[in-house]
C-alpha positions in Angstrom: 79.1 205.0 208.9 75.8 206.8 209.7 73.1 206.8 207.0 73.4 210.6 206.4 77.1 210.4 206.1 77.0 207.6 203.6 74.3 209.4 201.7 76.5 212.6 201.5 79.3 210.6 200.0 77.0 209.4 197.2 75.8 212.9 196.2 78.3 213.4 193.3 77.5 210.0 191.8 73.7 210.6 192.2 74.1 214.0 190.6 75.7 212.4 187.5 73.0 209.8 187.3 70.3 212.5 187.7 71.8 214.4 184.7 71.9 211.2 182.7 68.2 210.6 183.4 66.8 214.1 183.1 68.7 215.6 180.1 68.0 219.1 181.4 70.3 220.5 184.1 67.6 222.1 186.2 65.4 219.0 186.1 68.4 216.9 187.1 69.1 219.1 190.1 65.4 219.0 191.1 65.5 215.2 190.7 68.6 214.9 192.9 67.1 217.1 195.6 63.8 215.2 195.6 65.7 211.9 195.7 67.7 212.9 198.7 64.6 214.3 200.4 62.7 211.0 199.8 65.7 209.0 201.1 65.8 211.0 204.3 62.1 210.7 204.9 62.0 207.0 204.1 65.4 205.9 205.5 63.6 203.1 207.5 62.9 201.3 204.2 66.7 200.9 203.6 68.1 197.8 205.2 71.4 198.4 207.0 74.1 196.1 205.7 72.8 196.4 202.1 74.2 198.7 199.4 72.9 202.3 199.9 74.1 203.3 196.4 71.9 200.6 194.7 68.9 201.6 196.9 69.4 205.3 196.0 69.8 204.7 192.3 66.6 202.6 192.3 64.8 205.3 194.4 66.0 208.0 192.0 65.0 206.1 188.9 61.5 205.4 190.2 61.1 209.0 191.2 62.2 210.1 187.7 59.6 207.7 186.1 56.9 209.1 188.4 57.9 212.7 187.6 58.2 212.1 183.8 54.7 210.7 183.8 53.1 213.6 185.7 55.0 216.7 184.6 55.4 218.1 181.1 58.2 220.3 180.1 57.4 224.1 180.2 56.1 225.4 176.9 58.7 228.0 176.5 62.4 228.2 177.4 64.0 231.5 177.6 67.5 230.2 177.5 68.5 227.0 175.8 69.7 224.3 178.3 73.1 224.2 176.5 73.8 227.8 177.6 74.4 226.7 181.2 76.2 223.5 180.7 79.7 224.8 180.9 79.2 227.3 183.7 81.8 226.4 186.3 83.1 223.4 184.4 86.8 222.6 185.2 89.4 222.1 182.5 90.6 223.9 179.4 88.5 224.9 176.5 89.1 221.6 174.6 87.9 219.6 177.7 84.8 221.8 178.0 84.0 221.3 174.3 84.5 217.6 174.5 82.3 217.3 177.7 79.6 219.3 175.9 79.8 216.8 173.0 79.5 213.9 175.4 76.5 215.4 177.3 74.7 216.2 174.0 75.3 212.6 172.8 74.0 211.2 176.1 70.9 213.3 175.9 70.2 212.0 172.4 70.1 208.4 173.6 66.7 206.8 174.3 66.0 206.8 178.1 66.6 203.0 178.4 70.0 203.2 176.8 70.9 206.4 178.7 70.2 204.7 182.0 72.2 201.7 181.2 75.2 203.6 179.9 75.1 206.0 182.9 75.0 203.1 185.5 77.7 200.8 183.9 80.0 203.2 182.0 79.8 206.3 184.0 79.1 205.0 187.5 81.0 201.7 187.2 78.2 199.3 188.4 78.6 195.7 187.5 76.1 194.4 184.9 74.3 192.4 187.6 73.9 195.4 189.9 72.8 197.8 187.1 70.2 195.2 185.9 68.9 195.0 189.5 68.7 198.8 189.8 66.8 199.0 186.5 64.8 195.9 187.3 65.6 194.2 183.9 67.3 190.9 183.0 71.0 191.1 182.4 70.5 190.3 178.7 68.2 193.3 178.3 70.8 195.5 180.1 73.6 194.1 177.8 71.6 194.8 174.6 70.8 198.4 175.8 74.5 199.0 176.6 75.6 197.7 173.2 73.1 199.9 171.3 73.8 202.9 173.6 77.6 202.6 173.2 77.3 202.3 169.4 75.0 205.3 169.3 77.4 207.3 171.5 80.4 206.4 169.4 78.6 207.3 166.2 77.5 210.7 167.6 80.9 211.4 169.0 82.5 210.4 165.8 80.3 213.0 164.0 81.3 215.7 166.5 85.0 215.2 165.9 
């Protein structure tokens, strides 16, 4: 499969990860776009035969860290981010409410826990792969997952 075709198949997963990192839908979309652009301009840095998804997750995470350091959120927001979360969301009203609860609970997690939960629970990466993407030891990833899962369950229990 060509690089571009394989990258296209990853877009939905990358979009979910960008939302887990950025917390705000517009920032997540910007992060996704910037990550795909960077991947296309630096495709020679990817080694054919290796996992493109791991390379893209690491690229996106590094780009997010760079962006978070250099850009501050706008001083005013005319519409709260929650107002656009359910636009175009599939499913019935109950599913939309539950998805909103999950998204709010994810946004409330500290960044380290949010990244770990997004990679392992949402994206299905093995612990070893997720630890490599985040550039942390497996033990660190495991403790972040435990704390993140507990926080999510507590928050989702409050929402019920």
